[in-house]
mmCIF file of the N, C-alpha and C atoms, coordinates in Angstrom:
data_MODEL
# 
_entry.id   MODEL 
# 
loop_
_atom_site.group_PDB 
_atom_site.id 
_atom_site.type_symbol 
_atom_site.label_atom_id 
_atom_site.label_alt_id 
_atom_site.label_comp_id 
_atom_site.label_asym_id 
_atom_site.label_entity_id 
_atom_site.label_seq_id 
_atom_site.pdbx_PDB_ins_code 
_atom_site.Cartn_x 
_atom_site.Cartn_y 
_atom_site.Cartn_z 
_atom_site.occupancy 
_atom_site.B_iso_or_equiv 
_atom_site.pdbx_formal_charge 
_atom_site.auth_seq_id 
_atom_site.auth_comp_id 
_atom_site.auth_asym_id 
_atom_site.auth_atom_id 
_atom_site.pdbx_PDB_model_num 
ATOM 1   N N  . ALA A 1 1  ? 112.284 127.587 101.519 1.00 0.00 ? 1  ALA A N  1 
ATOM 2   C CA . ALA A 1 1  ? 111.733 126.260 101.478 1.00 0.00 ? 1  ALA A CA 1 
ATOM 3   C C  . ALA A 1 1  ? 112.832 125.213 101.318 1.00 0.00 ? 1  ALA A C  1 
ATOM 4   N N  . GLY A 1 2  ? 113.755 125.511 100.446 1.00 0.00 ? 2  GLY A N  1 
ATOM 5   C CA . GLY A 1 2  ? 114.849 124.579 100.105 1.00 0.00 ? 2  GLY A CA 1 
ATOM 6   C C  . GLY A 1 2  ? 115.692 124.316 101.369 1.00 0.00 ? 2  GLY A C  1 
ATOM 7   N N  . GLU A 1 3  ? 115.968 125.518 102.059 1.00 0.00 ? 3  GLU A N  1 
ATOM 8   C CA . GLU A 1 3  ? 116.736 125.398 103.362 1.00 0.00 ? 3  GLU A CA 1 
ATOM 9   C C  . GLU A 1 3  ? 116.038 124.498 104.324 1.00 0.00 ? 3  GLU A C  1 
ATOM 10  N N  . ALA A 1 4  ? 114.772 124.648 104.564 1.00 0.00 ? 4  ALA A N  1 
ATOM 11  C CA . ALA A 1 4  ? 114.007 123.961 105.543 1.00 0.00 ? 4  ALA A CA 1 
ATOM 12  C C  . ALA A 1 4  ? 114.057 122.496 105.128 1.00 0.00 ? 4  ALA A C  1 
ATOM 13  N N  . GLU A 1 5  ? 113.929 122.176 103.897 1.00 0.00 ? 5  GLU A N  1 
ATOM 14  C CA . GLU A 1 5  ? 113.865 120.757 103.476 1.00 0.00 ? 5  GLU A CA 1 
ATOM 15  C C  . GLU A 1 5  ? 115.309 120.207 103.733 1.00 0.00 ? 5  GLU A C  1 
ATOM 16  N N  . GLU A 1 6  ? 116.348 120.939 103.514 1.00 0.00 ? 6  GLU A N  1 
ATOM 17  C CA . GLU A 1 6  ? 117.706 120.357 103.787 1.00 0.00 ? 6  GLU A CA 1 
ATOM 18  C C  . GLU A 1 6  ? 117.780 120.022 105.275 1.00 0.00 ? 6  GLU A C  1 
ATOM 19  N N  . GLU A 1 7  ? 117.271 121.035 106.057 1.00 0.00 ? 7  GLU A N  1 
ATOM 20  C CA . GLU A 1 7  ? 117.337 120.801 107.514 1.00 0.00 ? 7  GLU A CA 1 
ATOM 21  C C  . GLU A 1 7  ? 116.521 119.588 107.993 1.00 0.00 ? 7  GLU A C  1 
ATOM 22  N N  . VAL A 1 8  ? 115.365 119.483 107.507 1.00 0.00 ? 8  VAL A N  1 
ATOM 23  C CA . VAL A 1 8  ? 114.579 118.324 107.798 1.00 0.00 ? 8  VAL A CA 1 
ATOM 24  C C  . VAL A 1 8  ? 115.287 116.967 107.442 1.00 0.00 ? 8  VAL A C  1 
ATOM 25  N N  . ALA A 1 9  ? 115.869 117.076 106.135 1.00 0.00 ? 9  ALA A N  1 
ATOM 26  C CA . ALA A 1 9  ? 116.592 115.835 105.683 1.00 0.00 ? 9  ALA A CA 1 
ATOM 27  C C  . ALA A 1 9  ? 117.622 115.539 106.593 1.00 0.00 ? 9  ALA A C  1 
ATOM 28  N N  . ALA A 1 10 ? 118.448 116.548 107.027 1.00 0.00 ? 10 ALA A N  1 
ATOM 29  C CA . ALA A 1 10 ? 119.495 116.311 108.009 1.00 0.00 ? 10 ALA A CA 1 
ATOM 30  C C  . ALA A 1 10 ? 119.041 115.851 109.315 1.00 0.00 ? 10 ALA A C  1 
ATOM 31  N N  . ALA A 1 11 ? 117.953 116.331 109.797 1.00 0.00 ? 11 ALA A N  1 
ATOM 32  C CA . ALA A 1 11 ? 117.359 115.829 111.087 1.00 0.00 ? 11 ALA A CA 1 
ATOM 33  C C  . ALA A 1 11 ? 116.898 114.437 111.017 1.00 0.00 ? 11 ALA A C  1 
ATOM 34  N N  . VAL A 1 12 ? 116.307 114.111 109.870 1.00 0.00 ? 12 VAL A N  1 
ATOM 35  C CA . VAL A 1 12 ? 115.782 112.791 109.731 1.00 0.00 ? 12 VAL A CA 1 
ATOM 36  C C  . VAL A 1 12 ? 116.940 111.879 109.417 1.00 0.00 ? 12 VAL A C  1 
ATOM 37  N N  . GLY A 1 13 ? 117.974 112.403 108.943 1.00 0.00 ? 13 GLY A N  1 
ATOM 38  C CA . GLY A 1 13 ? 119.235 111.548 108.634 1.00 0.00 ? 13 GLY A CA 1 
ATOM 39  C C  . GLY A 1 13 ? 119.066 110.996 107.289 1.00 0.00 ? 13 GLY A C  1 
ATOM 40  N N  . ASP A 1 14 ? 118.340 111.574 106.361 1.00 0.00 ? 14 ASP A N  1 
ATOM 41  C CA . ASP A 1 14 ? 118.202 110.987 105.022 1.00 0.00 ? 14 ASP A CA 1 
ATOM 42  C C  . ASP A 1 14 ? 119.512 111.217 104.235 1.00 0.00 ? 14 ASP A C  1 
ATOM 43  N N  . PRO A 1 15 ? 120.119 110.159 103.910 1.00 0.00 ? 15 PRO A N  1 
ATOM 44  C CA . PRO A 1 15 ? 121.504 110.232 103.095 1.00 0.00 ? 15 PRO A CA 1 
ATOM 45  C C  . PRO A 1 15 ? 121.148 110.673 101.755 1.00 0.00 ? 15 PRO A C  1 
ATOM 46  N N  . VAL A 1 16 ? 119.980 110.649 101.249 1.00 0.00 ? 16 VAL A N  1 
ATOM 47  C CA . VAL A 1 16 ? 119.687 111.004 99.824  1.00 0.00 ? 16 VAL A CA 1 
ATOM 48  C C  . VAL A 1 16 ? 118.689 112.214 99.698  1.00 0.00 ? 16 VAL A C  1 
ATOM 49  N N  . PRO A 1 17 ? 119.101 113.407 99.951  1.00 0.00 ? 17 PRO A N  1 
ATOM 50  C CA . PRO A 1 17 ? 118.166 114.541 99.899  1.00 0.00 ? 17 PRO A CA 1 
ATOM 51  C C  . PRO A 1 17 ? 117.472 114.578 98.513  1.00 0.00 ? 17 PRO A C  1 
ATOM 52  N N  . ASP A 1 18 ? 118.172 114.164 97.445  1.00 0.00 ? 18 ASP A N  1 
ATOM 53  C CA . ASP A 1 18 ? 117.558 114.152 96.144  1.00 0.00 ? 18 ASP A CA 1 
ATOM 54  C C  . ASP A 1 18 ? 116.270 113.323 96.123  1.00 0.00 ? 18 ASP A C  1 
ATOM 55  N N  . ARG A 1 19 ? 116.256 112.237 96.955  1.00 0.00 ? 19 ARG A N  1 
ATOM 56  C CA . ARG A 1 19 ? 115.135 111.385 96.984  1.00 0.00 ? 19 ARG A CA 1 
ATOM 57  C C  . ARG A 1 19 ? 113.892 112.187 97.429  1.00 0.00 ? 19 ARG A C  1 
ATOM 58  N N  . GLY A 1 20 ? 114.018 113.068 98.397  1.00 0.00 ? 20 GLY A N  1 
ATOM 59  C CA . GLY A 1 20 ? 112.963 113.884 98.811  1.00 0.00 ? 20 GLY A CA 1 
ATOM 60  C C  . GLY A 1 20 ? 112.451 114.694 97.629  1.00 0.00 ? 20 GLY A C  1 
ATOM 61  N N  . ARG A 1 21 ? 113.383 115.235 96.814  1.00 0.00 ? 21 ARG A N  1 
ATOM 62  C CA . ARG A 1 21 ? 112.847 116.088 95.733  1.00 0.00 ? 21 ARG A CA 1 
ATOM 63  C C  . ARG A 1 21 ? 112.047 115.268 94.735  1.00 0.00 ? 21 ARG A C  1 
ATOM 64  N N  . HIS A 1 22 ? 112.568 114.002 94.417  1.00 0.00 ? 22 HIS A N  1 
ATOM 65  C CA . HIS A 1 22 ? 111.922 113.136 93.383  1.00 0.00 ? 22 HIS A CA 1 
ATOM 66  C C  . HIS A 1 22 ? 110.586 112.767 94.048  1.00 0.00 ? 22 HIS A C  1 
ATOM 67  N N  . HIS A 1 23 ? 110.557 112.490 95.406  1.00 0.00 ? 23 HIS A N  1 
ATOM 68  C CA . HIS A 1 23 ? 109.252 112.011 96.060  1.00 0.00 ? 23 HIS A CA 1 
ATOM 69  C C  . HIS A 1 23 ? 108.254 113.175 95.919  1.00 0.00 ? 23 HIS A C  1 
ATOM 70  N N  . ARG A 1 24 ? 108.707 114.434 95.940  1.00 0.00 ? 24 ARG A N  1 
ATOM 71  C CA . ARG A 1 24 ? 107.782 115.472 95.944  1.00 0.00 ? 24 ARG A CA 1 
ATOM 72  C C  . ARG A 1 24 ? 107.190 115.620 94.500  1.00 0.00 ? 24 ARG A C  1 
ATOM 73  N N  . GLU A 1 25 ? 107.989 115.279 93.509  1.00 0.00 ? 25 GLU A N  1 
ATOM 74  C CA . GLU A 1 25 ? 107.499 115.402 92.136  1.00 0.00 ? 25 GLU A CA 1 
ATOM 75  C C  . GLU A 1 25 ? 106.444 114.280 91.893  1.00 0.00 ? 25 GLU A C  1 
ATOM 76  N N  . GLU A 1 26 ? 106.667 113.109 92.328  1.00 0.00 ? 26 GLU A N  1 
ATOM 77  C CA . GLU A 1 26 ? 105.747 111.976 92.068  1.00 0.00 ? 26 GLU A CA 1 
ATOM 78  C C  . GLU A 1 26 ? 104.315 112.311 92.699  1.00 0.00 ? 26 GLU A C  1 
ATOM 79  N N  . PRO A 1 27 ? 104.237 112.674 93.905  1.00 0.00 ? 27 PRO A N  1 
ATOM 80  C CA . PRO A 1 27 ? 102.884 113.020 94.444  1.00 0.00 ? 27 PRO A CA 1 
ATOM 81  C C  . PRO A 1 27 ? 102.167 114.112 93.721  1.00 0.00 ? 27 PRO A C  1 
ATOM 82  N N  . GLY A 1 28 ? 103.042 115.114 93.228  1.00 0.00 ? 28 GLY A N  1 
ATOM 83  C CA . GLY A 1 28 ? 102.420 116.233 92.515  1.00 0.00 ? 28 GLY A CA 1 
ATOM 84  C C  . GLY A 1 28 ? 101.627 115.687 91.252  1.00 0.00 ? 28 GLY A C  1 
ATOM 85  N N  . GLU A 1 29 ? 102.402 114.803 90.506  1.00 0.00 ? 29 GLU A N  1 
ATOM 86  C CA . GLU A 1 29 ? 101.722 114.269 89.323  1.00 0.00 ? 29 GLU A CA 1 
ATOM 87  C C  . GLU A 1 29 ? 100.569 113.505 89.674  1.00 0.00 ? 29 GLU A C  1 
ATOM 88  N N  . GLY A 1 30 ? 100.671 112.669 90.614  1.00 0.00 ? 30 GLY A N  1 
ATOM 89  C CA . GLY A 1 30 ? 99.638  111.805 91.140  1.00 0.00 ? 30 GLY A CA 1 
ATOM 90  C C  . GLY A 1 30 ? 98.436  112.664 91.494  1.00 0.00 ? 30 GLY A C  1 
ATOM 91  N N  . ASP A 1 31 ? 98.636  113.803 92.255  1.00 0.00 ? 31 ASP A N  1 
ATOM 92  C CA . ASP A 1 31 ? 97.632  114.602 92.660  1.00 0.00 ? 31 ASP A CA 1 
ATOM 93  C C  . ASP A 1 31 ? 96.808  115.182 91.367  1.00 0.00 ? 31 ASP A C  1 
ATOM 94  N N  . ARG A 1 32 ? 97.612  115.557 90.335  1.00 0.00 ? 32 ARG A N  1 
ATOM 95  C CA . ARG A 1 32 ? 96.982  116.079 89.191  1.00 0.00 ? 32 ARG A CA 1 
ATOM 96  C C  . ARG A 1 32 ? 96.105  115.040 88.528  1.00 0.00 ? 32 ARG A C  1 
ATOM 97  N N  . ASP A 1 33 ? 96.643  113.814 88.546  1.00 0.00 ? 33 ASP A N  1 
ATOM 98  C CA . ASP A 1 33 ? 95.801  112.687 87.913  1.00 0.00 ? 33 ASP A CA 1 
ATOM 99  C C  . ASP A 1 33 ? 94.558  112.518 88.688  1.00 0.00 ? 33 ASP A C  1 
ATOM 100 N N  . ARG A 1 34 ? 94.700  112.499 90.008  1.00 0.00 ? 34 ARG A N  1 
ATOM 101 C CA . ARG A 1 34 ? 93.535  112.364 90.881  1.00 0.00 ? 34 ARG A CA 1 
ATOM 102 C C  . ARG A 1 34 ? 92.511  113.377 90.678  1.00 0.00 ? 34 ARG A C  1 
ATOM 103 N N  . ASP A 1 35 ? 92.953  114.647 90.645  1.00 0.00 ? 35 ASP A N  1 
ATOM 104 C CA . ASP A 1 35 ? 92.099  115.719 90.353  1.00 0.00 ? 35 ASP A CA 1 
ATOM 105 C C  . ASP A 1 35 ? 91.274  115.532 89.037  1.00 0.00 ? 35 ASP A C  1 
ATOM 106 N N  . ALA A 1 36 ? 92.109  115.178 88.022  1.00 0.00 ? 36 ALA A N  1 
ATOM 107 C CA . ALA A 1 36 ? 91.381  114.992 86.663  1.00 0.00 ? 36 ALA A CA 1 
ATOM 108 C C  . ALA A 1 36 ? 90.328  113.869 86.813  1.00 0.00 ? 36 ALA A C  1 
ATOM 109 N N  . GLU A 1 37 ? 90.708  112.784 87.521  1.00 0.00 ? 37 GLU A N  1 
ATOM 110 C CA . GLU A 1 37 ? 89.761  111.706 87.691  1.00 0.00 ? 37 GLU A CA 1 
ATOM 111 C C  . GLU A 1 37 ? 88.586  112.119 88.498  1.00 0.00 ? 37 GLU A C  1 
ATOM 112 N N  . VAL A 1 38 ? 88.717  112.765 89.547  1.00 0.00 ? 38 VAL A N  1 
ATOM 113 C CA . VAL A 1 38 ? 87.625  113.273 90.406  1.00 0.00 ? 38 VAL A CA 1 
ATOM 114 C C  . VAL A 1 38 ? 86.750  114.123 89.610  1.00 0.00 ? 38 VAL A C  1 
ATOM 115 N N  . VAL A 1 39 ? 87.333  115.084 88.818  1.00 0.00 ? 39 VAL A N  1 
ATOM 116 C CA . VAL A 1 39 ? 86.580  116.014 88.015  1.00 0.00 ? 39 VAL A CA 1 
ATOM 117 C C  . VAL A 1 39 ? 85.993  115.296 86.872  1.00 0.00 ? 39 VAL A C  1 
# 
């Protein structure tokens, strides 16, 4: 998965691959909050 992400970042031309990692963390937390709210 990590390799694929790096490849995607390179293809997209994202100069900050770390940003993708951080972005993935944020949605994860939000998703949990959403689930809690929905339930």
